[in-house]
ZAMARGU-4260 file (C-alpha; in steps of 0.2 Angstrom, whole numbers, plus 5000, padded with zeros to 4 digits):
<rodrens>
0) 4954/5019/5013 | 4942/5008/5003 | 4948/4993/5012 | 4946/5001/5029 | 4928/5002/5025
5) 4928/4984/5020 | 4938/4979/5035 | 4925/4987/5047 | 4911/4976/5039 | 4921/4960/5039
10) 4930/4963/5056 | 4942/4948/5060 | 4935/4938/5046 | 4946/4948/5034 | 4965/4948/5036
15) 4975/4961/5027 | 4994/4960/5026 | 5000/4976/5019 | 5016/4974/5009 | 5028/4986/5001
20) 5029/4989/4982 | 5040/5003/4975 | 5032/5012/4960 | 5048/5022/4958 | 5058/5006/4957
25) 5046/4997/4945 | 5045/5013/4934 | 5064/5016/4934 | 5073/5017/4917 | 5090/5015/4926
30) 5092/4997/4922 | 5089/4980/4931 | 5103/4982/4943 | 5098/4999/4949 | 5088/4998/4966
35) 5080/5013/4973 | 5084/5007/4991 | 5102/5005/4987 | 5105/5020/4976 | 5095/5034/4985
40) 5093/5039/5003 | 5076/5036/5011 | 5073/5054/5011 | 5078/5057/4993 | 5067/5044/4985
45) 5049/5048/4982 | 5041/5036/4994 | 5054/5025/5002 | 5053/5034/5019 | 5034/5031/5019
50) 5037/5012/5017 | 5050/5012/5031 | 5038/5022/5042 | 5025/5008/5038 | 5038/4995/5044
55) 5042/5006/5059 | 5023/5006/5064 | 5022/4987/5062 | 5037/4985/5073 | 5028/4992/5087
60) 5018/4976/5088 | 5000/4983/5089 | 4991/4979/5073 | 4977/4991/5077 | 4989/5005/5079
65) 4997/5000/5063 | 4980/5001/5054 | 4977/5018/5061 | 4994/5024/5055 | 4992/5016/5038
70) 4974/5024/5036 | 4981/5040/5042 | 4995/5040/5029 | 4984/5035/5015 | 4971/5048/5020
75) 4984/5062/5022 | 4991/5058/5005 | 4976/5054/4994 | 4962/5063/5002 | 4970/5077/5011
80) 4984/5089/5008 | 4995/5076/4998 | 5008/5076/5012 | 5025/5072/5005 | 5031/5054/5008
85) 5049/5057/5010 | 5049/5069/5025 | 5050/5065/5043 | 5038/5077/5051 | 5022/5073/5042
90) 5025/5054/5045 | 5029/5058/5064 | 5013/5068/5066 | 5003/5053/5058 | 5012/5041/5070
95) 5008/5052/5085 | 4989/5053/5080 | 4989/5034/5078 | 4995/5032/5096 | 5012/5025/5092
100) 5027/5027/5103 | 5034/5042/5093 | 5051/5042/5100 | 5053/5023/5095 | 5045/5027/5078
105) 5057/5042/5075 | 5072/5031/5079 | 5066/5016/5068 | 5065/5028/5053 | 5084/5027/5053
110) 5085/5008/5054 | 5093/5000/5039 | 5084/4984/5043 | 5068/4992/5039 | 5074/4997/5022
115) 5079/4979/5019 | 5062/4973/5024 | 5054/4985/5011 | 5066/4979/4998 | 5062/4961/5002
120) 5044/4964/5000 | 5046/4973/4983 | 5058/4959/4977 | 5045/4946/4982 | 5032/4955/4972
125) 5043/4955/4957 | 5045/4937/4958 | 5026/4935/4958 | 5024/4946/4942 | 5017/4961/4952
130) 5018/4977/4942 | 5007/4990/4951 | 4996/4994/4966 | 4985/4989/4972 | 4988/4971/4969
135) 4979/4958/4979 | 4987/4942/4983 | 4974/4929/4988 | 4976/4914/4999 | 4976/4902/4984
140) 4992/4912/4978 | 4982/4920/4963 | 4986/4939/4962 | 4976/4952/4954 | 4978/4971/4951
145) 4963/4982/4951 | 4963/5000/4944 | 4949/5009/4952 | 4943/5025/4961 | 4938/5023/4978
150) 4920/5015/4977 | 4906/5025/4985 | 4905/5020/5004 | 4888/5011/5001 | 4896/5000/4988
155) 4913/4997/4996 | 4909/4979/5002 | 4899/4974/4987 | 4914/4980/4975 | 4926/4970/4986
160) 4915/4955/4987 | 4913/4955/4968 | 4932/4957/4965 | 4937/4944/4977 | 4924/4932/4970
165) 4930/4934/4952 | 4949/4934/4955 | 4951/4926/4972 | 4943/4910/4968 | 4946/4908/4949
170) 4964/4907/4944 | 4959/4905/4926 | 4953/4924/4925 | 4969/4934/4920 | 4963/4951/4916
175) 4947/4962/4914 | 4950/4979/4907 | 4939/4994/4902 | 4944/5002/4886 | 4953/5019/4888
180) 4946/5031/4884 | 4932/5033/4888 | 4937/5026/4906 | 4935/5035/4918 | 4922/5045/4908
185) 4907/5047/4920 | 4916/5038/4934 | 4917/5053/4945 | 4900/5061/4940
</rodrens>
């Protein structure tokens, strides 16, 4: 939702390529060989279906419709009713609201090739050392994770610019961290 505000400001000067990363996989205690996309059905896993839905939205070939779907999904999950990420109907409703071809979307939710695409994204992230979301991968190959609440709307672009300036151009910066506690004490006041 924060990056949607930033994208509105930047327009075509900011390209965002959303990729999948499974928190259920990275946090699994099942061992290295266990893969959520092989061991669980897409509707059993916590969020695998939502990732497949994102690929189904991308498959329709309209980047703006995908952006509407993705923002709708993030909003419904994080700023709305915390919709479940492993049930068809909430995802289909978001797809319909985003203007996607709902029949095609519904069929694509069952396409194993989309599960493979999600798995490939996650495996690629693992090879890059990515461990959480959101992680930003910059054009120079440098990756940086940022733990944050959604910045106030009037600071959205400034926060992004500061973050991108610090991590996007300086590969020698590896980590900046606020002690916990007290973070996030006062962050939500």
